[in-house]
C-alpha positions in Angstrom: -85.5 -7.7 -74.6 -82.5 -7.1 -72.3 -79.3 -8.8 -73.1 -77.7 -10.6 -70.1 -74.3 -9.4 -69.0 -72.0 -12.3 -69.5 -68.3 -12.3 -68.5 -68.5 -9.2 -66.3 -68.8 -9.8 -62.6 -70.6 -7.2 -60.5 -68.3 -4.4 -59.0 -66.7 -5.5 -55.8 -66.8 -3.3 -52.7 -63.3 -2.5 -51.3 -62.7 -3.6 -47.7 -62.2 -0.9 -45.1 -58.6 0.2 -44.4 -57.1 -0.8 -41.0 -54.0 0.9 -39.5 -51.5 -1.4 -37.9 -51.7 -1.4 -34.1 -48.3 -1.7 -32.3 -48.1 -4.7 -30.1 -45.4 -3.2 -27.7 -45.8 0.2 -26.3 -42.6 2.3 -26.2 -42.2 5.6 -24.4 -39.9 8.4 -25.5 -37.4 9.4 -22.9 -37.6 12.9 -21.5 -34.8 15.2 -22.5 -33.5 16.2 -19.1 -30.5 15.1 -17.0 -31.1 12.5 -14.4 -31.1 13.6 -10.7 -27.8 13.6 -8.9 -27.1 10.5 -6.8 -28.4 10.7 -3.3 -26.1 9.4 -0.5 -27.3 6.4 1.3 -27.8 8.3 4.6 -30.2 10.6 2.8 -32.2 8.0 0.8 -34.8 7.6 3.6 -35.8 11.3 3.5 -39.1 11.7 1.7 -40.7 14.7 0.1 -37.5 16.3 -1.0 -36.7 17.7 -4.4 -34.3 15.3 -6.2 -32.8 18.3 -8.1 -32.1 20.3 -5.0 -28.3 20.4 -4.4 -27.3 18.4 -1.4 -24.5 19.5 1.0 -21.1 17.9 0.1 -19.7 15.3 2.4 -16.2 15.2 3.6 -13.6 17.9 3.7 -13.5 18.6 0.0 -15.2 22.0 0.4 -15.8 23.7 -2.9 -13.1 21.7 -4.8 -15.6 19.0 -5.8 -14.0 16.1 -7.6 -10.6 17.7 -7.1 -10.8 17.7 -3.3 -8.9 14.4 -3.1 -5.9 15.8 -5.0 -4.0 16.8 -1.9 -4.5 13.4 -0.4 -3.2 11.7 -3.5 0.2 9.9 -2.8 1.7 11.2 -6.0 0.8 14.8 -5.1 2.2 14.4 -1.6 5.5 13.1 -3.1 5.7 16.1 -5.4 5.2 18.5 -2.5 7.9 16.8 -0.5 10.3 16.9 -3.5 9.6 20.6 -4.0 10.1 21.5 -0.3 13.4 19.6 -0.2 14.6 21.4 -3.4 13.6 24.8 -1.9 15.3 24.1 1.4 18.6 23.0 -0.3 18.4 26.0 -2.7 18.0 28.4 0.3 20.9 26.8 2.2 23.1 27.1 -0.9 22.3 30.8 -1.4 23.0 31.6 2.3 26.3 29.7 2.3 27.6 31.4 -0.8 26.2 34.9 0.2 27.9 34.6 3.6 31.3 34.3 1.9 31.2 37.9 0.8 28.8 39.5 3.4 28.7 38.9 7.1 25.0 38.4 7.5 25.2 38.4 11.3 27.0 41.8 11.3 24.4 43.3 8.8 21.5 42.1 11.0 23.1 43.9 13.9 22.9 47.2 12.1 19.2 46.7 11.3 18.2 45.7 14.8 16.2 48.9 15.6 12.9 49.8 17.2 10.4 52.6 16.6 11.6 54.5 19.6 15.2 54.3 18.5 14.4 55.6 15.0 12.5 58.6 16.4 15.2 59.5 19.0 18.0 59.0 16.4 16.4 61.4 14.0 16.0 63.9 16.7 19.7 63.4 17.7 20.9 63.9 14.1 18.9 67.1 13.7 19.4 68.5 17.2 22.8 67.2 18.5 23.7 70.3 20.5 23.1 69.2 24.0 23.4 65.4 23.7 25.6 63.5 26.2 27.3 61.1 26.4 28.5 60.1 23.0 30.3 56.9 23.9 28.8 53.6 22.8 27.6 51.0 25.3 29.1 47.5 25.5 27.8 44.3 27.0 29.4 42.9 30.1 30.9 39.4 29.8 30.7 36.6 32.3 34.1 37.7 33.8 33.0 41.3 34.3 34.8 42.5 31.2 33.4 44.6 28.4 32.3 42.5 25.4 30.7 43.5 22.1 28.8 46.7 21.3 25.1 46.7 22.0 22.7 46.8 19.0 21.0 50.1 18.0 17.8 49.0 19.7 19.6 49.2 23.1 22.1 52.0 22.4 21.2 55.4 20.9 24.8 56.1 20.1 25.2 53.0 18.0 25.2 53.4 14.2 22.5 51.7 12.2 21.8 51.0 8.6 18.0 51.4 8.7 17.9 55.2 8.8 20.6 55.8 6.1 18.9 53.4 3.7 15.4 54.8 4.3 16.8 58.4 4.0 18.5 57.5 0.7 15.3 56.1 -0.7 13.4 59.2 0.6 15.9 61.5 -1.0 15.5 59.9 -4.4 11.7 60.1 -4.3 11.6 63.6 -2.8 14.0 65.0 -5.4 11.8 63.5 -8.2 8.6 64.8 -6.6 10.0 68.4 -6.4 11.1 68.2 -10.0 7.5 67.2 -10.8 6.1 70.2 -8.9 8.4 72.4 -11.0 7.0 70.7 -14.2 10.2 69.1 -15.1 9.4 65.4 -14.2 10.9 62.7 -16.3 11.1 59.0 -15.5 14.8 59.1 -16.0 15.1 61.4 -12.9 14.7 58.4 -10.6 17.6 56.6 -12.0 19.7 59.7 -12.2 19.1 60.6 -8.6 19.8 57.1 -7.4 23.0 57.0 -9.4 24.2 60.4 -8.2 23.5 59.5 -4.5 25.3 56.1 -4.9 28.4 57.9 -6.5 28.5 60.4 -3.6 28.4 57.6 -1.0 31.0 55.6 -2.9 33.4 58.5 -3.2 33.0 59.4 0.5 33.6 55.8 1.7 36.6 55.5 -0.7 38.1 58.7 0.8 37.4 57.5 4.3 39.1 54.1 3.8 42.1 55.8 2.2 42.5 58.1 5.2 42.0 55.3 7.7 44.6 53.3 5.9 47.2 56.1 5.8 46.6 56.9 9.5 46.8 53.2 10.5 43.4 53.1 12.2 42.1 49.7 12.9 38.7 48.6 14.0 36.7 45.4 13.7 33.5 47.0 12.6 35.1 50.0 10.9 33.8 49.6 7.4 30.2 49.1 8.4 30.3 52.0 10.9 31.7 54.3 8.2 29.0 53.3 5.7 26.3 53.9 8.3 27.7 57.3 9.4 28.1 58.4 5.8 24.3 57.9 5.2 23.1 60.2 8.0 23.8 63.2 5.8 20.7 62.4 3.8 18.6 63.3 6.8 20.0 66.9 6.7 19.6 66.9 2.9 15.9 65.9 3.2 15.4 68.6 5.9 16.9 71.2 3.6 14.9 70.2 0.5 11.6 70.1 2.5 12.3 73.4 4.2 13.2 75.1 1.0 10.2 73.7 -0.8 7.9 75.0 1.9 9.2 78.5 1.9 9.5 78.7 -1.9 6.1 77.1 -2.7 7.5 74.0 -4.2 9.4 75.9 -7.0 12.7 74.4 -5.9 16.1 76.0 -5.4 17.3 78.3 -2.7 15.6 81.6 -2.8 17.4 84.4 -0.8 18.8 83.9 2.6 16.0 81.5 3.8 17.4 78.5 1.9 21.0 79.2 3.0 19.9 79.4 6.6 18.1 76.0 6.4 21.1 74.5 4.7 23.6 76.0 7.2 21.6 74.6 10.1 21.3 71.1 8.6 25.0 71.1 7.7 26.1 72.3 11.1 24.0 69.7 12.9 25.2 66.9 10.7 28.9 68.0 11.1 28.7 68.1 14.9 26.9 64.7 15.0 29.7 63.1 12.9 32.5 64.8 14.8 31.2 63.5 18.1 30.2 60.0 16.9 33.3 59.3 14.7 35.6 60.3 17.5 35.3 56.8 19.0 36.0 55.2 15.6 38.9 57.3 14.4 40.2 58.4 17.8 39.9 55.5 20.2 40.2 56.3 23.9 42.8 53.7 24.6 46.4 54.7 24.1 47.3 51.6 22.2 46.2 50.7 18.6 47.3 47.5 17.1 49.9 47.0 19.8 51.7 50.3 19.0 51.5 53.5 21.1 49.8 56.3 19.3 52.1 59.4 19.3 51.1 62.9 19.7 51.8 63.8 16.1 49.8 60.8 14.8 46.9 61.7 17.1 47.0 65.3 15.8 46.8 64.1 12.2 43.8 61.9 13.0 42.1 64.9 14.6 42.7 67.0 11.6 41.4 64.2 9.3 38.2 63.9 11.4 37.6 67.7 11.3 38.2 67.8 7.5 35.8 65.0 6.9 33.1 66.4 9.3 33.1 69.9 7.9 34.6 70.7 4.5 33.8 67.3 3.0 30.3 67.1 4.3 29.6 70.7 3.2 30.7 69.9 -0.4 28.7 66.7 -0.7 25.6 68.1 1.0 25.7 71.1 -1.3 25.9 68.9 -4.3 23.0 66.7 -3.2 20.7 69.8 -2.5 21.3 71.6 -5.8 
């Protein structure tokens, strides 16, 4: 006999599991940058790639967002202030510089042309048959002679271009020759420049002293003397180059060849100075500063001109070529 099961209900069956279903569908945004904005005048074009770069509008060029910086009122005001400051600074420098140096006179000595430079170099190295040696003057409105013509228009006019370029060339050439001999040092550039400046200074000092003692007056005397004192570097360069060619770049004067080259360069420079400075130290007019030049004073001036053109030039050129 089976006992009935009291108090124990039959096993219940668990209901099936159901996952929650979202009521609102959300999409995950794609991880890419949005396309660049398309101008209104290009929105009607179809079939184009939204990521293709479009040509920039306006005059910004490649500056992009900074293209409008120039048109900014603040930037324009800054540019105007800078231009005004630069203009006032330039005027201030010119006014103070002109107190010590006559800029107009200096520009006159640099008013040269290519033809003048070539012909002047030929004249300095080959002055034997050149005529005339007198300088040209402009004709005034009354038919009278005025100021001297610039070097561009007068071959006999002294200039500053050739002496300055010859000085720089001498410094570089002397250093180059030292390098070919295996004795190059950076200090040679400064030493050559200092030595050349000392020679020119001593020469100008002696000239001014002689001019003062002989009571020679000229409006452009100092500038003319500085210009003429620099022409010796042309002969010095000619001597150094000629000696280097015949000695194979070893430097120095070997035998009679170096002395022949130096003698020719010195003679050409001396004759050039003697003929050119005659119109500076020995003016053609018989009056100088309101006083008549006597025969003895003119003789002393001639002796001074000869001493400067020959012994003095020989000594300085010999020092510069050693």
